N, C-alpha and C positions, 0 to 999 in steps of 0.2 A: 511299254517302251522298245521303238526298236533299234539296229543300230542297222545301219549299213555298211561295207566293211567294199569298198572301189578300189578296183585293183590290186589282187593281193589280200588271198584272207587274212584278216587281221592286224591289215597293215594302218596302223595310224590310227589303234583303239586304244584310248587312255585309257589304262584300268589292267589290260592282259599282261600277261608276262612275256609277250612278244615284242610289246612299245617298241616305235626303235625311239635309238637319240639322236639328238643333234635338234635341228630348227625345223625337220618335219614333224616337228610335233602343231609345232603354232599355225601346221592347215587343218587339222582340227578342231569341229563345230566345238563350242561351249556345253552343246547340247545335248552331244551323245550319252549315252547309257551310265560310263563310267567315270571315275575321276583322274586326273592325273596322277601318277607315280609317283612316288616320293622321289625319287632317282634320279637325274637328267639321263644317266647315259647307266638306261636300263636293260638295250637290247638292240643289235644293229639290226635285223632282218626281220622281215615277217613271219606269222607261222604261216603254214603251208602245210597240207598233208603230202602224199605222199606220194612222187613224178607231177605235182604242178609247175606247171608253165611259168609262173607268173614268179619274180624277182624283188627284192626287198630293196628297202631303200638305197641302200652301196650295191646293186646288181645281184646281191648272196642269194644264191634258191637254196629255196630249206631243201630239197632235198635231193640229192644226184639222182639224175636219169638213171634207171637199170639197163644193166647189159642187154644189148639184142639178145626176144627171147630163144632164137638159133646156138647161143654161147653159154645158156644156163642148163647147169644140169634140170632131168625135170622135174625131182622132188624141192626142186632150188624154186623154182616159177613158178608151183601151190606156196612155199612157202610166202615167196614176194607175192602176189595175187592173191593172200591170203591176209597178210600186213597192211598192204593199202586199205585193204577192205575195212581193216577193222579202226584202223588211222583214219579212216573218213568218218566212219560211224563217233570215233569218242571226239572227233576237232567240229562234227555236226552237233553234240551237246551247247556247244558253245559259242557258235556262229549262227544259230537262230537267230531268227527275228524274236523270238516268245524268252525272254530272258527268263521266264517261269518253266521254261520247255524241258521234259522227263523224256524221252525215249523210250515205247514199250517194253524194246531187249533188256536194258537197265534197272526195271519191278521185273522183270520174270525172277522168280525165286530157284526155277530148274538149272542146269546147267547149258539146255541149248540156247544157240547161238540164234540173231534176227538170219532173215531170212537175205540171203544175199543181194545187194543191190547188182554185182558187178559181172551176176549170172553166170558161175561157175561151170552149171552145168553145159554149159557153151565151149566152155576148152576142149581140146580132145583131151584123150586120158595117158594119150601119151605125157600132157605137160606134166605127169607126177600126182593128178586128182583124179581119186577112184568114183566111179558113178555112187558109188553108198559116202560119199564125203561131201558130194556135192549137192545131195540130196537133205543131209544131216551137216550141219558145218559145225564143226565144233565153236568151243567156245571164246568168248569176245575175249582178245589180250589186253586187258585196261591197264600195262602196266609196257607197255610200249610210250617208250619215246615219239612225243606227234609234236615236234617245231624242232630247229635247227640250233636254237641252246637247250636243248636234253631234258625241256621239261616233259613231266606224263601229263596223264589228264589229274592227278589228284594234285597238282601243283595248279592248274589252269581253275580246276575248282574250289580251294583255298583263297588264290588270286581275286577272283571274281566274288567271295563270299558265296557260291552257291550249296550251300548248308547240305542241303537235302543231296544233291548229286554227289558232292563227295561221299555221303554215310555210306548211297546204294553201294558206290564204288568201292569202298572198305570194303560190303557188305560181299560181294563179287568178285575179293580176295585180291582187290590191292596194295602196292605194298606202299605206305608213309613213309618209311627211310627211305625212299628212293631220291636222290640228290641229282639235279645238272650240271651241267656241263666245269660250270663255275661253284661245283660242293653243295649249293644251295637246298635249303627243304622247301617241301609245301609251307612250312609254318614259315620258313624266312624270305619268300615271294612273298606272304600272304600280308607284314611289314612291313615292305617294300612300298604298297598302296595301300591306296585308302578307302580299300570300299568297304572291308569287316567296318572299318569307324563306321563310316555312312549308315550303316546297315546293322548295329551295334550286335553284329554279331562273331565278336572274336570270342566270348570264352565260351563260345559251342565248339564253334572252330578247335577252343584246348580241350573240347570234353575231346573232339576226332583224334587230336596229332600230338597229345601233351607227350605220346614215349619219343617225340622228333626233341621235345627240348634241347636237351643234348648234345644234340650234334653239329659239328661244325664246320663250316666252308672250307675250300682249299688256303685260306690266309687265316684261318684259326680261330675266326669268329663267330660267336654262337649267335643264337636270335638277339639275344639282351642288347649286345653289341651294334647289330642294323637296325635295334629301335632306336641305341643312345643318334647314329647317323640321322637316322630323321630326324632329330630335334633341331639339328644344326640347320635342316630347311627354310626358311619360309613360309607359312602358312602350313608346316604340317606340325608342329608343337602340339598342339591338343590330342590329334589323331597318336603319336608316336607317346602322349602322357596317356590316351586309352588306351592302347596293348600295352605297356610297361604295369598302368592297375593292374589289368586282367592279368596280365602275367605271372608277377609277384606274389597278388594272390592268390595265384596258384599256386604258388612253389610254396607259400607259406601255409596254404590248407594240408598242400603232401608233403612237410617239410620232411626232410631226411630220405626220403621216397628217390632223390637224383643224386649219386654220388658221384 
């Protein structure tokens, strides 16, 4: 099943970490890949890779345009180019038409990054990128923030129930405990949408993200608080109960493991 993303990467796709709030949800066909989120007020603007020209529903760009190259230090130019390249690679995992798509670079067990589509070798050496670095790019930074709400690829993979992708990201060294701008972990983001309920993959998600169970957001709420909030939204009771049952079963099984 494919997802078409009109005007702004990911804009209006239910179930993604950057699903917009408000009436914009009404324009999304029910036949899209992911079910609607638990909360109406998930996020304001669309996810977009660094430097994207499109803006979200409120006219907020996901990333500020970088300063002109002439105003940047040579090392900063190379760092900005690398960050842009890595964000594109990470976002492409989730914006590909194939919901089961896993890029070759993510499955690689070594430390080498994929060939760069940005043609780093075409950049002048004065930009701070040596010829050897252009030939052998460094490993992809899997902990990069990839949207304007502070989500990493781990947040996206968890929210979209992409368990295999999440497993590979963690294997590549991604930090499961990274929080978004609201202090929400990937596990919290997962219970705010119904994807893991639809696919019955929440136990698998807990196997990968159980270390984040004790984490709290900026309002001092745990993942259990967020599940409880979801029970008050019409049509979300079954999903919330499923998440609660799985989570409580996990905690009982490992009683005493979370102080």
